[in-house]
N, C-alpha and C positions, 0 to 999 in steps of 0.2 A: 356471399360473394366477396365483399370487402370486410376484412376483420381489422379495423383500426385499433381495437382495444386489446388485441392479443399481445401479451407481454413476451418480449424476446427472452430466451433463457439467459440466466446470469452466467458470466464467464469467470467468476471468481467466488470465493467463499467469504461471507461476513462472519468473523469470529468474535466471541466474547473475549474480554480482557484475559480471562483465565486460559482459554484455549490459545490465544495469541501468544501469551507468555510461554506456554509449553512448547509451541511450535518454533518460536524464535531461538530456542535452545537446541534445536535439531542440528545435525552435522551440516547439511546443505542449505541451511537457512540464511537468507540475506534480508536484513531489515532496512527498509527505505522510508525515510521521513520526507514527504512531498511538500512540506510547508516552506515558507520563505526562509532565507538565511537568518533573518532576525528572530523569527519564531523558533527556529532550530537552536540558535545560540541561547535562547532563554530557558531551555530545558528540553532534553531529548532522552530517548531510550538508549541504554548502554549498547554500544556496538552499531548504532544506526548510522546510515549514510544519508546525506542530504542531497536530494535531487528535486528541486523546486518545480512542481508541475506548471507553475505560471511563468517560469523562466524560459528564455529563448532557447537554451540548450537542452531542454528536457528530452526531446525526441532523440537527439544525437547521443545523449548519455545512455538512455534506455536501450537504444538499438545495439549498443556495444556490450550489453550485459549477456552473460551465458544463459541460454534458455533451459539448461538442465538443473537449475537451482530451484529452491522453494522460496518464494518471495512473500515477505510480510510487510505490507504497506500501512502507513498511518498518517494522519494529519491532525488538525485540531478537533474536528467533529466526526470524521469518517466520510465526509462528502467528497473532498478533493482526492483522497486516497482511493475511493471507489471509482472515480473518473479515471485515475491513473491505472487502476487495474483493468478497466475497459480498454484503454489505449494499448496497454501491454498485451492483452489478449489478442487484439487485432494484429499485433506484430508477431504472434506465434508463441507467446509465453503461455504455459498451461497450468503451472502450480502457483496460483495467485491467491493471497489472503488479505483481507481488509479488516482492520480493527474497527468493529462496530462501536460507534460513539466516540472514536478518536481518543487522543491523549487526554482530553478533558475528563474522560471516564476512567482513566488508568489509575488504579488504586495502589500501584507499586512504585518503586523508586524511579526517579528521573535524575539524570546527571547533567 
């Protein structure tokens, strides 16, 4: 009757660092760092744009993004970026990718 334990389907993909790196080099890829400005300035992925999920302007900034791009989101551990993917999915974005493990697990160059 009631299925409280039924998991809702995930609206985004969790990618390994290797797959994330491949994807972020695609033509329509948009890389978004959802950490704070301080975290972002301490080291980011090349080409990443900072939209702080905890910032007051997050929703307004995300709503203005084109929905036909491929989005690659990351944070420190993968938690906030997963939450950001969920928010973006509710806004109608379809091609959302989260870096599993976040930038802490990123073995490649940061700038």
